[in-house]
C-alpha positions, 0 to 999 in steps of 0.5 A, a space after each residue: 106367838 108360837 111358830 107354825 112349824 112348832 105347832 106341827 112338831 107338838 101335834 106329832 108329839 102328842 100323837 103316837 101314831 103316824 100322821 099325813 100332811 093332810 091329817 095335820 093340816 086339817 087339825 091345825 088349820 094350816 094350808 097343806 102345802 105349808 104343812 108339807 114344807 115344815 114336815 120336810 124342814 123337821 125331817 132334815 132337822 132329824 126331829 120327824 121320821 118319814 115314812 114312804 108309801 101312799 100317802 107319806 106319813 110322818 111320825 116323831 123321832 123316838 129319841 126326842 122323848 126327853 130325859 133330863 140330866 140328873 146326878 144319877 147320869 152325870 159323868 164323874 158322879 162316882 169319881 171327880 164329881 163324887 164330893 161336889 155332888 155330895 155337897 150339893 145334895 146336903 145343900 139341897 136337904 138342909 132344913 128348912 129350905 136348903 142352903 145358898 150355894 156358889 159353885 166355882 169353876 173355869 169356864 166350860 166346866 159345867 156350872 150351869 148344868 150342874 145347878 140344873 142337876 141340883 134343881 132336879 134333885 130337889 124335885 125328886 127329893 120332894 124338897 120342891 114341888 114338881 112345878 117349882 120354878 128354876 130361873 136362871 140369870 147371867 149377872 154380866 148381861 147388865 154389869 155395866 148398868 147396876 139399875 137395870 141389874 138390880 131391877 131385873 133381880 129385885 123388880 122395879 116400882 114404876 118411876 124408880 128411875 128414868 125409863 122405869 115406865 111400869 112396875 115389873 116383878 123381879 126375879 126373886 119374886 118370880 122364883 118364889 118356891 124354887 131356885 134362882 140361879 145367878 151366873 156370873 155372880 161376881 159380876 154383881 156389885 157390892 151394893 147388889 151383894 148387900 141387897 142380896 144378903 139382906 134378902 138371905 137374912 130375912 127372906 125379905 126384899 124391896 123392889 127399886 123404888 118401893 118402900 114396901 117389903 116383899 117375901 119370897 121363898 127362894 134358894 140362891 145358887 150362884 156360879 162364878 169363874 173367880 175365887 171367893 175373894 171377889 165378894 164381900 166377906 159378909 156375902 161369903 158368910 151368908 153363902 156357906 155352901 161353896 162347890 168347886 167343879 174340876 177343870 177337864 184337865 183335872 178330870 181322869 181319862 175315862 171320864 174324858 172318854 165317857 164325855 167324848 162317847 156321850 156327845 158322839 152318841 148324841 149326834 148319831 141319834 140326832 143324825 140317825 147315822 152310824 158315826 165312827 172315829 179312828 183310834 188316833 183321832 180318839 187319842 187326840 181328843 183324849 190328850 189335847 189341851 182344851 182350854 175352854 174345858 168341856 165346852 171347847 171339847 164339845 165344840 171341837 167334836 161338833 166341828 169334826 162331826 160337821 165335816 164328817 156329815 159334809 163328806 157323807 152327804 157328798 159321797 155315794 159310797 159312804 154309809 157312815 159318818 167317818 171321823 179321821 185324823 185329817 179332819 181334826 182342828 190343828 189344836 186337837 191333833 197336837 194331843 198326839 204329841 203327848 201319846 208317848 208321855 202317857 202311854 201306860 195310862 192309855 192301855 186300859 181305855 183302847 182295845 188294840 184289836 179295833 181301829 175305830 170306835 163306832 156309835 149307832 143311833 137309837 140309844 136313848 140320849 140324855 137332853 143336856 139342860 142349858 146346852 146351846 150346841 143342842 140343835 141342828 143348825 150346823 148340819 142344816 147349814 151344810 145340807 142347805 148350802 149343798 142344795 144351793 151349790 150343788 153336791 160337786 162344790 165341796 170346797 165352797 163350803 167353810 165349816 169353820 165359818 159354820 161353827 165359829 163365824 166371822 161375825 161382821 161377815 156372817 151378820 151381813 149375809 144373814 141380814 141379806 138372806 133374811 131381807 129376801 125371804 118371801 115368807 115374812 107375812 106368814 111368820 111375823 105377826 102384826 103385833 111384832 111388825 108393829 112393834 119393829 116399826 115403833 122401835 126403828 122409828 124411835 131409833 131413827 129419830 135418836 140417831 138421825 139415820 134412815 132405815 129402810 123397809 129391808 132393814 126393818 123386815 130383816 130385824 123383824 125376822 131376827 127378833 121373831 126367832 130371838 123370842 122363840 129362842 129366849 122362851 125355849 132358853 136356847 141362849 146364844 153368845 155374841 163373840 164380838 160383844 165387847 167390840 160392838 159395845 166400844 165401837 157402837 156405844 151410842 147404838 148400844 145404849 139405844 139397843 138396851 132401851 129398845 130391849 126393855 120395850 121388847 121385854 115389856 111386850 113379850 114378857 121375856 128377858 133379853 140377855 146382853 148377847 142379844 142386845 149385841 145383835 140388836 146393836 148390829 142392826 141398828 148400825 147396818 146403814 153405818 157399815 160401808 161395803 168395802 171393795 175386794 182388794 186386787 192386790 194383797 200382801 204376798 206370803 213367802 215361806 223360806 225354810 231349811 230342808 228339802 220339802 219343810 216350806 212346801 209341806 207346811 205351806 200345803 197343810 195351810 193352803 189345804 186348811 184354808 182352801 186357797 192356793 195363795 202363798 209360795 214356798 221356798 225349800 232350802 236344802 242344807 247343801 244350798 248356800 244362802 246366796 243361791 237361795 236369796 237368788 231364787 227369791 230375788 228372781 221370783 220377785 222380779 218376775 211378780 213385782 206387779 203383784 207385790 205392791 202391798 209388800 211381802 211377809 217372809 216366814 223363816 225358821 232360822 239363820 240367814 233368811 232372816 236378813 232377806 227383808 232388809 236386802 229385798 227392800 234396799 235392792 227392789 224397793 219392796 217393803 217386807 217384814 220377816 217373821 222368824 222361827 215360824 211354825 205351821 200356825 204362824 204360816 196359817 195366821 199370816 196367810 189368812 190375814 193376807 187373804 183377808 186384805 189386811 195391810 203388811 203391818 197389820 199382819 206383822 203386829 197381829 202374828 208377832 203379838 199373838 204368838 209372842 211367847 212361841 217366837 221368843 220375841 223380846 218384849 215390844 217397846 211400849 208405844 209413845 203415849 203421844 198420837 201422831 198426825 202426819 202432814 205431808 206434801 211433795 217436799 215436806 215443806 211449804 204446804 206441810 208447814 202451813 198445815 202444821 200451823 193450822 193443826 197445832 191450833 186445833 189439837 192439844 199438843 200435849 196429846 198429839 204430835 204433828 210430823 211433817 213428811 215428804 210424799 213424792 216417793 211413795 214407797 220411802 213415805 210408806 216405809 217411814 209410816 211402817 217405822 213410826 207406826 211400830 212406835 207411835 199410833 198414827 190417827 191421821 195423814 193430812 195432805 194435798 194428794 190422796 194417800 191411803 196406807 195402813 187403813 189410817 184415815 186420810 184427810 184432804 188438806 182443803 178440809 182444814 180450811 173449811 169450818 165444817 170439815 174441821 169440826 169433822 176432823 176433830 170428831 175423828 180424832 176424838 179425845 182420850 176420855 170417852 163420854 162412857 168412861 167419863 160418866 162412869 168415873 163420876 157416877 158415885 157424885 150423882 144422885 141415885 135418881 139419875 142414869 149418869 151415862 144417859 145424862 152425859 150422852 145427852 148433853 154430849 149430843 147437845 153440845 155437838 149440835 150447837 158446835 156443828 150448827 153454829 160451826 164453832 171450832 172448839 177443843 175437845 178438852 174444852 167440851 169435855 169440861 163443858 159436858 161436866 159442868 152441865 151435868 153437875 149443873 143439872 144435879 144442882 137445879 134438881 136438888 134446888 141449890 143455888 147457882 151464881 148470877 151472871 154479870 150483866 146477863 141481860 146485855 150479854 144476852 143481847 150481845 150474843 143473841 143468836 148463839 144464846 138463843 141456839 143454846 137455850 133451844 138445844 138445852 130444851 131437850 135436857 129441860 123436857 127430859 128432867 122436867 126443869 128449867 135453865 135460868 138466863 144466867 145458866 145459859 150465859 155461863 155456857 155461852 161464855 165458855 163457848 165464845 171464850 174458847 173458840 179457836 179463830 183460824 185465818 182461814 184461806 186457801 193453800 
């Protein structure tokens, strides 16, 4: 369903003349009040021009007329990109249907845009029809699920595999007569490469599960950040044209300057505002190391434009958007350190008479295809926040969050705002609302979780914008996708199923990043709202020099918008003892606020020893980071403000900046995980706990350490020592002990069966269900979705274990999961299975467990259309019976 606001915009695009809100309302059949609201939003977005008068009229902004990027206006066409362009044109023109091509290049070098230029050239050269399809697909989106990946590319026949409920055309079929662009083509598995070059050889392919061949005329363009060695040799031979795009560091300064100017010009046009950038800022952008190439350069430019826009919105005297050195990110400012190195090279690029580069709005801009930054989202967010907060509350707007958001925090805010909106009836169709409820009902059943109407409305609004975004090819990236997949694997697998249903209804293809966001909606009720910590780790900066520490800390405080942290300047004439005395005095005066510990950042010398002295003299846990720079202080203070623990801050900062700090390689952590059992004395109760835990865990995998907890600071200090060498997975004790975010288990829980099972679940196992299924995938028939099979069996076993309160080691459960998976495989192949001796008698002897196991296994029988025999079930019951852990459960 097309959004009403888009209909208003299209009507203005179709009419060159000025129109009033009433004109638009009458033509579109929309309420005039709503049309006025849409027009105001479009005006703020820079898409519509407002003409004051009576009545007020509106007209499309002239810079919205599209001019697609092509080789003719590509920066570097006569220099660094000359050879790649020549090769790509040859590939397009090569008779009879062009050469299949692979584009190599680092992340952010513009591979997708270059592929679009190839398509535009093919249309202009009449090699392709004007309406020829140009279809893009990222192979990484489904790299973990080859069946879905192959199904998207080659199509699927109904019943080809579990979940294939209808016949669907693949991308090859949809791209017939045009170009199929496969991004991250190196993520295509070897068997997928084989299938693709069969098509390259013959122009024919088969959909999954279909015996009938289909034909298509499609030119394949692939893109990869890897080298050709990642592909099969047969694949390399079949894609003869290989094009390599240069990294930004390999391109000349004049090209880099042109890229900077072009992007700033686009922002000036978009905002309808003049933008000026001073010479030093321009030099910094020209010379800094942009690890993410052009993509990162544009992101950093977007950030400074957003800062300039924010200042412009809150200042009555500023007519221009001014970009100065103070607004630059630290990584960009570092570019100024290279000025002396390349002084001669800079002369041709800068006019010494002018202090600023000025870009005025109105110049025709190039619309960059596949450019996710081509929007007004950041500026709209600033405008919205200013209207909400008031113009004077400038410091409350976190631009870093607007540009590269903390995903979890942003997501919670996003959902909260969505759920409170009062316009959902207008923008959510009945069809979409019905689909959302269908998806959530299915999810609630699968996950055994309740989802409120608030959750559903929020997801409906999100999905509505997602569908529009996908249809307009405005792709987004999920920054924490790997974490989401790892931490919420069950919800992620379910999100893939839900996305299949969405794809069917709306005829779209859901990228993996969007599936990551769906996963976050499914886990919403699983998130706990964490209270803000009253106490935080204190950050002290101790540096030699009259103002070194204070200057460094002030810079960091300004960047983070905080007053936290304290600086101690140490002039060279000041003795170490006197410096320590000042710090000691500060600690004594503020002891009540230092319960979470201290991070001391030093430059060199004697202050490195202050940490041990403070702990032993005053009992305050302290970590010292030496050879500290501004960026180390920035990271330490940032983590402290977020409420991270002392050890987390120390570990994070030292690991991230290890090479900068010149630290020794850290000792590898002991492979065994640690469980702490604690009581006041370290004996008595902890001894009994040790005995119980020893029966519950595999002692080859876990180490149990008894500790006394009467002296809390000593206890925490000992934890700090252990955690630097080993991974602590739980603390078990008679008194509540929360530290370093290590899960705490009350001692009484180990004397209750249901709580013991929860404890085992907390510990988990060294091998996850996903890892186990992936390692065994090759041993199962292609008809099985192996990962789905293993997860279903795991659900069955967990249900049996919890219902019957069976205490069983996780290694045994894994072995049983494996047994049942191969048993299903044998049953489906009609292979014989061994009989169970005296099965009838055994059934009667263990009737209750036998019947419960049979009931739970029915889930698998229904899913895969077969029946377990009585013998099959008996072997499973015997495994459970024989491997129960019987504890002498009594109170402590």
